[in-house]
Structure formats: structure tokens, C-alpha cells
DRENDREN-880233 format. One record per residue (C-alpha): x, y, z. Coordinates in steps of 0.001 Angstrom, whole numbers, padded with zeros to 6 digits, always signed. Example, Ala and Ser with C-alpha at 12.3 -4.5 7.8 and 13.67 -1.06 7.14 Angstrom:
+012300-004500+007800;+013670-001060+007140;
This chain:
-093815-063532+030735;-094814-059903+031246;-091921-057467+031053;-091262-055590+034293;-090437-051932+033705;-088235-050439+036455;-089396-047341+038294;-087051-044572+039445;-087902-041936+042054;-086402-038466+041655;-086788-036360+044791;-086707-032736+043687;-087782-031064+040467;-084985-028492+040258;-082238-028401+037651;-080502-031582+038886;-083710-033586+039142;-084932-032403+035744;-081564-033161+034134;-081736-036688+035525;-085255-037113+034160;-084200-035868+030733;-081197-038184+030671;-083600-041095+031214;-085981-040046+028435;-084794-042770+026029;-084688-045485+028701;-087384-048084+029222;-088158-046874+032752;-090930-045005+034543;-089735-041850+036297;-091560-040425+039311;-090558-036801+039973;-091673-035549+043388;-091489-031774+043867;-092747-029901+046919;-093585-026755+044930;-096449-026368+042468;-094142-026273+039444;-090844-027693+038243;-087695-025597+038051;-086455-025113+041601;-084674-021936+042654;-083226-021460+039159;-086691-020979+037684;-087182-017980+039974;-083883-016392+038999;-083573-013301+036826;-081793-013129+033500;-078410-011442+033983;-077844-010664+030297;-077041-007124+029219;-075514-006797+025753;-074892-010557+025666;-075698-013607+027778;-073659-013737+030994;-073738-017552+031156;-075616-018053+034438;-077887-020736+032934;-081026-019747+034854;-083163-019546+031725;-082412-023199+030967;-084569-024312+033888;-087691-022899+032223;-087038-024744+028968;-086062-027962+030753;-089258-027877+032827;-091277-027532+029634;-089524-030545+028093;-089836-032752+031186;-093560-032013+031421;-093927-033408+027885;-091749-036451+028544;-093763-039644+028043;-092054-041752+030702;-092333-039122+033466;-095033-039008+036123;-095090-035705+037989;-096102-035452+041650;-096214-031725+042377;-096944-029851+045597;-096239-032882+047729;-093368-034666+049459;-092342-038193+050352;-094115-039217+053558;-092492-042606+054068;-090687-045366+052203;-090869-049074+053023;-088505-051750+051700;-090282-054452+049711;-089071-057558+047865;-089490-055866+044503;-088025-052531+045604;-089429-049742+047771;-093002-048722+048437;-093159-044929+048305;-096067-043117+049931;-096443-039394+049362;-098059-036842+051636;-100991-036638+049219;-101452-040425+049685;-100232-041375+046198;-098153-044555+046325;-095988-046558+043937;-093151-049088+043853;-089672-047947+042792;-086292-049644+042462;-083806-046738+042570;-083796-043218+043984;-082110-040020+042838;-081868-037469+045624;-081904-033972+044117;-083491-032001+046926;-081693-028713+046218;-080732-026068+048783;-082114-023354+051033;-080622-019842+051169;-079130-018705+054464;-081425-016491+056544;-079369-013397+057501;-081709-012689+060417;-079521-015239+062202;-076771-012580+062102;-078387-009709+064083;-075529-007278+063457;-076563-007060+059799;-080033-005727+060732;-081702-007689+057974;-085456-007596+058388;-085388-004368+060393;-083767-002081+057821;-085758-001905+054554;-082651-000957+052583;-080865-004195+053459;-081860-007099+051221;-080388-010402+050037;-079120-011347+046596;-082212-013550+046271;-084487-010553+046895;-082492-008330+044530;-082948-011050+041966;-086735-010762+042343;-086624-006994+041867;-084496-007426+038749;-086725-010155+037349;-089895-008138+037901;-088217-004961+036592;-089185-003186+039814;-085711-002133+040950;-086395+001564+040296;-089033+001590+043031;-086612+000019+045469;-084024+002695+044683;-086664+005439+044684;-085742+006359+041107;-082307+007635+042118;-080223+007995+038933;-076909+007568+040799;-077627+005069+043580;-074966+003973+046040;-075075+000211+046406;-072950-002189+048462;-072626-005953+048225;-071386-007906+051250;-070060-011370+050457;-069962-014624+052432;-073058-014019+054553;-073732-017402+056096;-070747-019275+054665;-066985-019486+055281;-067838-019171+058972;-066171-021806+061150;-067649-020309+064337;-071128-021136+063057;-070126-024562+061758;-070344-023477+058138;-066667-023603+057227;-067256-024069+053524;-067508-021825+050480;-070947-021712+048865;-069297-021741+045417;-071801-019503+043619;-072155-016311+045687;-069274-014360+044136;-070512-014955+040592;-074065-014061+041593;-072997-010748+043127;-070694-009887+040242;-073403-010614+037686;-075947-008582+039649;-073481-005693+040005;-072846-005864+036269;-076588-005815+035563;-076984-002770+037816;-074176-000901+036020;-076105-001542+032819;-079370-000226+034302;-077679+002618+036206;-074491+003663+034386;-073756+006276+037062;-074309+003968+040012;-071630+003895+042708;-071270+000191+043511;-068895-001304+046076;-068371-005012+046586;-066889-006112+049931;-065328-009571+049804;-063094-012060+051617;-061580-013732+048545;-063380-013313+045251;-063724-016753+043741;-062771-015918+040165;-063265-019432+038842;-064689-020740+035606;-065044-020275+031897;-064593-016673+030692;-065060-015429+034269;-061674-013673+034316;-062565-011679+031223;-065853-010756+032859;-064160-009839+036153;-061534-007668+034481;-064231-005657+032706;-066390-005356+035833;-063476-004254+038055;-063212-001080+035974;-066843-000178+036713;-067218-000907+040431;-065104-000650+043580;-063715-003878+045026;-062804-003835+048717;-061091-006763+050435;-062602-007212+053874;-066178-007921+054935;-067926-005481+057315;-069199-007234+060422;-071997-004782+061204;-074468-002535+059440;-075303+000708+061232;-077937+003356+060576;-077159+006938+059660;-079050+008966+062293;-079747+011810+059848;-080714+009961+056642;-081665+006610+058230;-079714+004926+055421;-077726+001767+056157;-074115+002620+056870;-070843+000699+056881;-067646+001635+058646;-064741+000971+056284;-061117+001950+055939;-060001+004774+053663;-056680+003565+052294;-055644+007051+051253;-056000+008626+054695;-055648+005348+056630;-058646+006352+058706;-061959+004688+059368;-064891+006325+057643;-068637+005832+057679;-070222+005286+054267;-073976+005361+053765;-075650+003433+050962;-079041+003567+049323;-079025-000213+049260;-076950-002954+050860;-077170-006426+049332;-076227-009442+051429;-074737-012244+049359;-076208-015183+051251;-074699-018648+051264;-076292-021985+050455;-077548-024348+053147;-079009-027836+052761;-082640-027904+051720;-085005-027524+054652;-086545-030835+053635;-083252-032717+053396;-083092-033761+057047;-086555-035283+056930;-085960-036975+053586;-082593-038322+054732;-084259-039845+057771;-086904-041495+055617;-084207-042966+053349;-081938-043903+056268;-079131-041651+054966;-076619-039750+057074;-075405-036369+055814;-072207-034777+057090;-072018-032114+059789;-072999-029425+057272;-076067-031412+056225;-074736-032241+052747;-073495-035427+051079;-070195-034071+049748;-067621-035647+052070;-066549-039204+052808;-068232-039294+056204;-071709-038931+054662;-073523-042270+054422;-075580-043122+051341;-077519-046279+050465;-076512-048325+047401;-079943-047639+045880;-079723-043845+046307;-077754-041495+044036;-077031-037916+045056;-077275-035050+042568;-077126-031263+042618;-076976-029216+045810;-077927-032195+047970;-074291-033079+047389;-073076-029613+048383;-073322-026061+046996;-072844-025753+043247;-074004-023759+040255;-076705-024556+037713;-074490-026199+035095;-072745-028403+037660;-076125-029434+039086;-077316-030426+035626;-074133-032395+035123;-074617-034301+038377;-078220-035044+037444;-077105-036695+034215;-074389-038661+036022;-076852-039860+038671;-079216-041015+035936;-076479-043086+034337;-075550-044637+037693;-079177-045645+038172;-079255-047175+034685;-076096-049169+035407;-077384-050316+038820;-080585-051574+037178;-078597-053513+034598;-080117-051489+031755;-076808-050369+030284;-076953-053014+027556;-076399-050903+024453;-073412-051693+022300;-070442-049516+023172;-069711-047125+020330;-066176-046266+019113;-064851-042942+020397;-061867-040895+019191;-059924-038660+021576;-057762-035733+020451;-054862-034427+022521;-051467-034973+024074;-050826-035103+027791;-052347-036658+030867;-055947-035543+030312;-056166-036976+026809;-054537-040227+027949;-056879-040480+030930;-059938-039715+028783;-059116-042472+026298;-058257-044963+029043;-061397-044215+031080;-063639-044710+028056;-061789-047898+027094;-062185-049339+030584;-065918-048630+030355;-066040-050790+027235;-065859-048150+024499;-063393-048832+021658;-061064-045861+022207;-058749-044266+019655;-056250-041607+020698;-054860-039043+018265;-051926-038006+020454;-048617-039256+021746;-050134-041404+024516;-046955-041003+026542;-048748-041617+029827;-050406-044858+028781;-049059-048266+029711;-048031-050515+026824;-050912-052878+027519;-053511-050087+027814;-056665-050994+025816;-056356-047845+023689;-055383-047635+020031;-052869-044781+019748;-052237-042895+016510;-049034-041293+017708;-047729-039805+014479;-051029-039390+012681;-051951-035940+011454;-055706-035349+011283;-056720-033596+008062;-060498-033311+008309;-063581-034694+010018;-066687-035468+008012;-069978-037063+008909;-072180-036652+011931;-072775-038176+015374;-072714-041963+015176;-070949-041863+011827;-067914-039592+011937;-065056-040202+009542;-061661-038855+010599;-059305-038370+007680;-055654-038395+008681;-052187-038900+007272;-049862-041613+008564;-046703-043044+006965;-047257-040660+004032;-050588-042334+003305;-054078-040837+003580;-056254-042931+005850;-059574-042637+007621;-061139-043881+010851;-064832-044368+011534;-066116-043470+014990;-069394-042490+016637;-068180-039702+018923;-065166-037441+019453;-063716-035984+022661;-061289-033045+022556;-058915-033164+025531;-055952-031207+024216;-053222-029861+026472;-053167-026091+027123;-049989-024050+027351;-048433-023867+030814;-045827-021207+031564;-044237-019205+034382;-043400-015520+034336;-040276-015765+036457;-038725-012697+038100;-035086-011910+037443;-032679-013759+039682;-031279-017212+040232;-033447-019473+038126;-032232-022521+039996;-033819-021104+043146;-037231-020903+041502;-039379-024001+041714;-042610-024652+039952;-045441-025539+042269;-045618-028970+040623;-041906-029554+041320;-042304-028414+044919;-045296-030695+045447;-043430-033678+044003;-040350-032871+046098;-042226-032654+049397;-044053-035893+048538;-041067-037963+047383;-037897-036359+048768;-038871-034015+051626;-035252-033868+052801;-034383-031945+049641;-037157-029427+050160;-035926-025877+050943;-036165-024879+054596;-037843-021577+053807;-040169-021395+050850;-042544-018723+049596;-045388-019712+047293;-046192-016721+045090;-049721-016848+043661;-051311-014650+040968;-047921-013310+039836;-047385-015174+036567;-051047-014692+035768;-054399-015270+037465;-054419-018215+039844;-056404-021264+038858;-058239-023371+041372;-056061-026427+040765;-053000-024315+041627;-054677-022880+044728;-055554-026377+045968;-052036-027647+045237;-050509-024657+047051;-052551-025430+050173;-052010-029192+050148;-048280-029006+049351;-047810-026169+051832;-049474-028223+054566;-047235-031228+053888;-044168-028998+053937;-045258-027421+057205;-045856-030826+058738;-042312-031717+057652;-041026-028754+059660;-040484-026350+056775;-041122-022625+057015;-043748-021796+054395;-045469-018541+053449;-047966-017730+050728;-048141-014351+048985;-051381-013958+047095;-053912-011615+045644;-056732-013954+046688;-057189-017530+047840;-059500-019821+045919;-061275-022150+048349;-063423-024129+045960;-064815-027583+046594;-066119-029184+049742;-062883-028946+051721;-061212-025818+050313;-062043-023590+053280;-061036-026247+055792;-057663-026668+054086;-057148-022905+054193;-058063-022781+057889;-055799-025733+058672;-052876-024111+056849;-053251-020974+058936;-053619-022992+062127;-050360-024830+061444;-048477-021577+061005;-048384-020935+057283;-048313-017160+056843;-050557-015611+054200;-049819-012151+052800;-051835-010167+050281;-050955-007794+047478;-053134-005931+045003;-050952-005826+041860;-047566-007339+040895;-046163-003811+041156;-046582-004120+044938;-043757-006683+044938;-040018-006175+044555;-038085-009417+044176;-034290-009493+044416;-031636-012190+044339;-030101-012446+047809;-027345-014829+046807;-028796-017575+048987;-032320-017170+047712;-034642-014193+047363;-035522-011017+049211;-039071-009810+048712;-040312-006350+049598;-044081-006426+049800;-046650-003674+050046;-049194-005575+052109;-052745-004935+050905;-054310-005162+054356;-051726-002821+055919;-051784+000397+053862;-048386+002100+053472;-046690-000744+055324;-043904-002611+053545;-042808-006055+054665;-039387-007540+054008;-039441-011299+053510;-036787-013781+052525;-036723-017364+051348;-034438-020093+050107;-036701-020815+047170;-039496-019028+045383;-042324-021322+044304;-044515-020326+041360;-047546-022094+039911;-047890-022448+036178;-050370-020192+034491;-052648-021750+031898;-053288-020234+028474;-054607-021514+025136;-052144-023612+023166;-051227-022545+019650;-052924-025613+018245;-056324-024810+019736;-057306-022735+016726;-056446-025552+014331;-058321-028095+016443;-061356-025796+016607;-061321-025559+012805;-060995-029331+012527;-064001-029821+014807;-065796-026851+013249;-066383-025385+016687;-065864-021831+017975;-063279-020823+020555;-064329-018844+023612;-063391-015213+024267;-060124-016246+025908;-059039-018577+023106;-059925-021894+024756;-061948-024606+023057;-065756-024618+023288;-067918-021531+023353;-069280-020393+026722;-072859-021024+025558;-074633-022611+028522;-076945-024607+026265;-074077-026961+025409;-071898-026886+028485;-070310-028338+030498;-069041-030918+027993;-071155-030837+024836;-070940-028764+021669;-072969-027292+018843;-072189-030472+016935;-073857-033592+018293;-071374-036284+019221;-068460-033914+019874;-067442-033382+023500;-064798-031521+025503;-062898-032599+028604;-060273-031014+030832;-058389-027747+030832;-058551-027293+027052;-062054-025874+027443;-062712-024956+031081;-061084-024462+034441;-060984-027947+035884;-059286-029654+038787;-058960-033462+039040;-062437-033811+040576;-064010-031671+037845;-062190-033648+035174;-063489-036946+036547;-067009-035521+036640;-066645-034489+033008;-065605-038005+032030;-068564-039397+033990;-070908-036997+032213;-069527-037865+028782;-069934-041566+029603;-073484-040826+030721;-074284-039008+027488;-072754-041748+025372;-074809-044352+027232;-078143-042561+027500;-078188-040995+024032;-078893-043817+021615;-077106-043061+018346;-078876-046005+016713;-082408-044697+017265;-084529-044280+014127;-083966-040926+012465;-086288-038201+013687;-087956-035942+011175;-086470-032439+011495;-089271-030966+009396;-086752-029661+006862;-085707-031181+003546;-083736-030258+000440;-085619-030120-002842;-082911-031522-005097;-084670-030207-008209;-084197-026640-006966;-080747-027100-005396;-078041-025072-007157;-075274-026897-005243;-073852-023603-003987;-073128-025346-000646;-074267-022326+001370;-076191-024676+003656;-073108-026765+004435;-071064-023679+005219;-073585-022015+007521;-075130-024939+009433;-073902-024413+013017;-074555-028068+013848;-072812-029557+010797;-075996-031480+010098;-075773-031048+006312;-073283-033251+004506;-072394-034210+000941;-073972-037566+000066;-072640-040244-002244;-074060-038305-005207;-072061-035211-004179;-075196-033332-003253;-076058-031734+000091;-078188-033837+002377;-079646-033184+005847;-078790-035775+008508;-081951-035836+010665;-080412-036982+013959;-077831-034183+013852;-080302-031460+012913;-081604-029108+015615;-084415-027868+013295;-083317-024257+013692;-084238-023515+010038;-081171-021329+009439;-080592-023195+006191;-084188-022534+005104;-083775-018802+005694;-080476-018556+003854;-080799-020846+000824;-080376-018560-002230;-082309-020987-004434;-085153-021524-001933;-084348-025224-002290;-084478-026038+001414;-088100-026375+002374;-089863-026551+005710;-092946-028689+006166;-094533-026348+008705;-092445-023163+008596;-092297-022219+004920;-092207-018491+004185;-095819-018343+003036;-096974-020566+005925;-095360-018311+008511;-096522-015111+006858;-100007-016630+006563;-100249-016714+010370;-100108-012920+010463;-103298-011226+011618;-104161-008056+009740;-103845-004945+011872;-102208-006833+014740;-098700-006630+016143;-096901-009785+015004;-094438-011261+017492;-092165-013984+016163;-090992-015683+019371;-088261-018313+019706;-089820-021402+021267;-086802-021812+023595;-086882-018269+024952;-089525-015609+024277;-092368-018072+023678;-091645-019603+027088;-091447-016139+028657;-094918-015445+027277;-096010-018665+028996;-099606-018487+030086;-099904-014724+029670;-103245-013579+028426;-102227-011550+025381;-104464-008734+024097;-106324-009265+020841;-104037-006948+018879;-100981-009131+019659;-100359-012153+017435;-097656-014409+018897;-096127-016916+016479;-093711-019451+018021;-090732-020275+015809;-088006-022941+016247;-085249-020309+016351;-085075-016582+015668;-082858-017308+012659;-085943-018680+010890;-087122-015095+010404;-085560-013857+007197;-086055-010483+005570;-088485-012243+003197;-090787-013255+006048;-090680-009805+007636;-091648-008159+004347;-094408-010705+003738;-095745-010079+007248;-095929-006346+006556;-097596-006939+003193;-100136-009201+004911;-101167-006336+007167;-099059-006604+010317;-099089-003236+012084;-095689-003991+013575;-093230-006892+013521;-091284-007849+016657;-088712-010624+016441;-087824-012074+019850;-084923-014476+020161;-082386-015559+022735;-079763-013145+023993;-076592-013162+021884;-074225-015986+022931;-077164-017989+024312;-078747-019271+021105;-078666-023056+020810;-077776-022594+017152;-074915-020248+018064;-075705-017114+016068;-079420-017419+015467;-080265-014194+017288;-077566-012255+015462;-078850-013580+012134;-082395-012489+013032;-081157-009062+014129;-079315-008707+010818;-082522-009591+008948;-084354-006840+010826;-081631-004322+010008;-081706-005380+006361;-085431-004629+006097;-085037-001337+007969;-082523-000256+005339;-085200-000440+002643;-086345+003089+001717;-089820+003914+002971;-089967+001260+005707;-091317+002562+009007;-088312+002493+011350;-090547+001990+014374;-092476-000813+012714;-089827-003533+012916;-087700-004401+015932;-085532-007199+017291;-085749-007809+021051;-083775-010495+022910;-085964-012122+025565;-084859-015029+027750;-087287-017683+028969;-087203-016146+032463;-087911-012575+031304;-091700-012528+031464;-091741-008969+032832;-089565-007795+029960;-091849-009506+027440;-094884-007822+029007;-093099-004465+028777;-092331-005022+025088;-095962-005930+024382;-097208-002931+026346;-094873-000626+024453;-096023-002107+021138;-099611-001272+022060;-098653+002336+022645;
């Protein structure tokens, strides 16, 4: 009997659709990707790189690389520059007919139709389209990507630039009472990029509530806030200066408490995200019903059992979250088709607390043998999880599919074999309580539990104080709104004092609006110094300098002061990072911020992260992370035949110095049974860092040996060594002049000082090494290693200082690459 291979339709070739296609690469399915544009990538592929000194973690460059990989994927059939015309239910699935008349039968559908940016012409008071100095963040992005911003600013060295947030979102009057999730980060990154290009620029960002949410974003925000002006309050109208014809905003001068007109060389409208313009038509074809916003992110949206939603079709979200949803949708399709037949591999989970317990239990219920190195206090006695409560992990050896965890238990050294590891450790939670009656201070968790279980014991007058103990996290903001609403419904008098309100998720803005409608008072302050808190005997007196009422002090009182916990890295995070051989981020949490491995993966294949130990997560985020990890465990076959990484160790030359084991960022080199280093192919990323750094030249490359690479040099030409994940993709289909010799390399770290010197000896007129931006290299520090190699050669006496250079170039920086090539010609 002939085997029937299932077909899956992916509608949309943006980051979510491509991620779904990639997740299905090892499955025995045929994937039809339908994209209305002429190329894959979606909006992200048109976005500019926001890196300055280091990567700023936007993830836009990933879309270029992913598109390149999907185009090469054997089980993918691309249908570009067309759309679905109609779909008809058949016995064997669905007959899909495209607008170009192509047709095929499919069994499951992944809807990843993306978004459309809001058109600010629908808000006439902003004069978009009539004033040339008023543009959108999307248009500013194009100027930045094409390196044409100087023309827009007429070469002014000290331009005055304003950003206006929430244009087209958080607007209940227009039926868009939701936060677009990404606009604040986009504007902040663009403002940061502009401060790098124009150090003397005068930049002002007008906002409702800056959504400071996500990994390392607080560190970024704190640095940016010292370079630009942040003004709470969004101007409703843009005027024109009659003398200069520049766009002008009327704002409040807090010093003089008067209204002043400020003219700007450029005003940037931070536009919100709307459903894709094609979503309504596609939904009709599929017999789906979106919600009133046009998305599928609330319970009242209706979806067929054969359709899985991913990316911005399910509501506004950033690039990494869209990728995550694409992978999850792919796994759901696999499960629905009954293709999830691989043996469930054993997984170890590290951590105490609810998140570690929930991670182990979720994996166990999905059929994975789960082992928990933690106290497991939240697990039921009959939970299908093996708990190593008092075990102390000593080391982890091996690679994905074959990890060995060495631990001590009952004074005996033991070891456990597992295929994957998930870190879900508990961060430190604390409260910076003001002086006074401690018994009158409640944690937000305690208050929430009290109003849920024993509302009669809840204080009559409560004040929830946000941002005081430390920056508010989105889980705390959501809990403050939900608990405050329940207290208000119970007849309690509730107020919230805050620096900002985080309104993340599909319903965050609606909760905020409902809280205000029901009479919860919201007050703002700028710094903790604007608050004076005293013990009143019966509770607390608070004197507040209200941020929106300059020089006005408010006197408030309450029976109880309610404070959320602030989250910080636990002391054990450093030890766990060492155990996993993974870096911490800039704030001390687990997992680096490198977008090539986030949200849940790591430099080391088979090691994952979940929960607040590595990122800012609420319960929904946490569940998505567990779904993604399950997807990766199911769609990545650890039992596949070993792939050839193109690198091997010549044991006759090996001096057993173990340099390779120490420096491999992916831990793909292990000691074998003969106590000699050995490369594990399935864990190797083929970056060639070991080849470049082996003192004995014992690690050899089949295609990238020193002499082979140097032999590609063209005498008299400028040699450009370009990382195949970044600069080589930026070069794309450019027609390079004859004097430019571009040599793709697996990673910039392949270029050692030896290769640079050989290239010069072979006649290269100049050597340019182009890698990823620092903090964006898939092999962690590949670009820094390459930069160090360049500096090492430049330190050699007699070397032409202008003849060797390292230039970071992202995959979406074609204009920058062209500029570098043009400069090399000169």
C-alpha cells in the first residue's frame, strides 16, 4: 500500500510561518507556504538593524537567515506572490486553490498571516501625509536601513526629534483598546540608534505608559533615559510653526507650569499593529471568526479544529514571540495528524518552586520521563515525576540526547542519564518596605489571596504601590489590576500609585480601563523620592508629588499598604550557569539575551530555560515556553544519524591540551572513553572556533583549512571574509565589482591571525572580516574572537593599519555592506 504523506498549508511567509516550516523540516510532511509578497520574511525582513556597539536584541536579522534556510528546505513548496483564492472540504482533507490557479490537497492549516501597520492618516490631527517632517516608525526604519537619514534631517548635526507613542492603539473610542506590545521597544531602539548616529541630537519621547517589559530591557531603558527626554502624556495634535513650517507640539513646561510650543525637525509616529489586510478575506475562506479587533487572541474568536493560529494573526507580538508561536503551531499540527510517534526522551529539570514543579509535571504528562532536581514541594505524592530532593548536582557531561548528570545523594556519587535539561530555577523575590508598621504592609500576593479566599478580612482602604521596591514586572501589574478589581467589586476603596502601568497581553488595556471605570484611583510619581510614607497608627499616610500635577502634593491615607515583590537573580544562578556552562545575562539572570537562541534555547543543544529564572514571564508566557520546549523536544529528533560538521580531530597531532573543550561555546567536544577529545557531530554548530584556536593545528576542517581559505584569495583584490549567517546574506544578490573577493565563512571566528597573514602574503590588497554584531553571534563570542584576531595582526610591526579591518554587518544591513565595499575601493 502506497504511503500517504500529509500536506500542511502555511498561510504567510513571515517569521511565524517560516518558524513553523522550519520546525517541520524533520517531519515526513509536505509543507505549502503561501506568501502574498515576492519573497519570504514578512515585515521583519524589511526592518533595519538596531545594533550600535552591540546587538540590541530586536531579532529582525533572523528573518533573512530563516528565509534562506526555508528556501533550501526539501519538504517545502513555496507559492510566492499569490494568495489563497478558495478552499473546499474534501474527504481526504481540503482542496486549496490559489489566485495563480495552483491547487493541492492539504490536511492541516497554520494561519500566520501577520499584521498591517496603522495608517495615521485616519487621525487627521496628526497631519501625517501633509507634513513632510511627520513620518511613522516604519518609515524611519526604512531611512535607517538605507542609511539615508541624513537627507531626511537635511544634514543637521543637532536635530530635534520627537516620538509620539500609541498612535492607533490603546484607543477605546476607535475600538482599538489594546496595547500593540512592540511599539515602545521599537521607538526606544530607534531613539537609541539616533543617539548613536547623532550624539548631539535632542530627542523627546512622548508616551502614555512605557512598556518596559522583557529581557535586559530595563538595563537598556536606564541607559537610554540618560540620553533622551521622556515625557508622560501624548500630544493630540501636531501644528505647524508659521515661521519655520516645522511640525510643532504644544507641551507643558514643568518648571514654569506653562504650556509651550516646541518645534521639531522630525516627528515620528509610533504606529500600532492592526490585523493583516488579508486576514478578513482569509478568515472568511476558512470559515473562521476573529474577535472585534480582527485578531484570534481572545476566547470569543472561533477557530476550526484543523487550523492553528501563529504570530500576529493571534494578536500583536514581537519577532521572538512570533517565532515561538510558529514552532508551537507546527507541533500542534504534528499531533493532530498523529505523527507524534517518536519515543519520549528523558528530561531533567533543575529548580525549586512552582515553575520547576510545573515544568517537570507538564513534561511528564506529555509522556516524557521527567526527573526533578529540586524540592518538588508543589507536586502531589502521586505525580509522575522522579524527584531528587536532596541531591546535589556536581557536573554535567555529554551532549544533547546523551547528557550525564553527576550528583551526590546519601553521601554517594551517582549519575543520571537524560536527553535534555530544562533550567527553571526560582529567582529571588523581595520587598523594599518603608518604615512603619510591618503588619500593615501586605504583599500583593497576600492581598490577592485574601480578596479571593477571605474578602471579609481585606482592609477597607488599600493602596497598591507599584515601582517602589524596584521596577514593576508585568505579572505584578496584571495581579494589581485583577486583585484591585475584585476588591473594588467587594466594596473596598482601592487606589494605585505607580510610575507606569504595564498593559501587556490581549486584555491588559481593557482591565486597566475597567479598573478606572469602577472607581479605582490611579496616581503617578516619577521617583520614589516623590513619596513620603508615614505610620498613622491605624495605617499609613502618604504625601505624594503627583507627576501629572506639577508642584501639587496629594495627601492619601490607607489601612494597608500593598507592595508587589520585586524579582532579582538568586544567589544560586551563577552556580547553575557554571553547571550548565551557559552565560548569564547583563542583569544576572540565566540565559544570554542572544536572539539566536531565545526564547527558550541555549548555546548548548538540548539545554532549555523556562520561567522567571531567565526572562520576564507571566503565567501565559510560562505556558507558551513549556509548549515551545515540548515542540522542540518532539520535532528535533535526537536519534537522527550524526551529521558531518566538516571538522575532525587528528589524534596523531593532538597534544591533549584540552583547549578545544574549554573554548567550545556549544560544548560539542567531549572526552571519549580513551580520555581524548572528540567532536560530537550532532552538537556541533560548525563554527570552526576550535580549528582557529588549536595550538597544535590538530583540529582540521575538510573545506575551511587555513591553506584552503587563503587559497581563495585573489591577488590584488580586496578580500572580504563574510559570516554566512550575517554579512554574506547582506551581500545577497549584489553585483560585486571585480576587485572585491567575497569568501563566505561559517562564522567570523574561523578567521584566525594565521589566515589573515596568509591572505596578505597571497596578494590581498586589503582584508575585511565581517561577522555578526557582538552579542548576536550564534557561537556567542565569534565576532569578538575575529576582532581580536584582526587586532593581533595589526599589532605586528610593519603591517598597514588601513589594510585590515573588522566590520560587524547584520543580515539586514545591505546598505552598510555596500558602504564598506565602496570605502574599500577608495
